[in-house]
C-alpha positions, 0 to 999 in steps of 0.5 A, spaced: 494 470 843 491 476 847 491 471 853 496 466 853 495 459 856 500 460 862 501 466 866 508 465 866 513 464 860 520 460 858 526 460 863 532 458 861 540 459 863 544 462 858 549 458 854 553 464 852 554 471 853 549 476 849 549 483 848 542 486 846 540 491 841 540 496 847 547 494 849 545 491 855 550 485 857 547 478 859 552 474 862 553 466 860 549 462 865 545 468 867 537 466 868 533 469 863 525 469 863 521 471 857 514 472 859 509 469 853 504 475 854 510 480 853 512 477 847 505 476 844 503 484 845 510 487 843 508 493 839 515 493 835 512 486 832 505 486 832 501 492 829 495 494 834 498 488 839 492 489 844 487 488 839 484 481 836 486 481 829 486 474 826 487 477 819 494 479 821 496 472 820 494 472 813 502 474 811 506 474 818 513 476 818 519 472 821 519 476 827 511 475 828 512 467 827 518 468 832 514 471 837 508 466 837 509 461 842 502 459 845 504 453 848 512 454 849 517 451 845 520 444 845 516 437 846 516 438 854 513 445 854 506 443 852 501 444 857 497 438 853 
């Protein structure tokens, strides 16, 4: 989505410690915020991420499917 339904994102408290690919440490119980706009426009995942291109979904990669959350994840996150 070029323009997600929500301007926000998903906020979670981490259940365990994480180290990112870049080497940053995210401690257990830290609050993590994942903006939907950033996920859907990640140029490492989507070619021409700021362009409307429905055909990109003809053969999506696993990374594309993982980054696509138009209404969040889980039964209690949908705006509908």
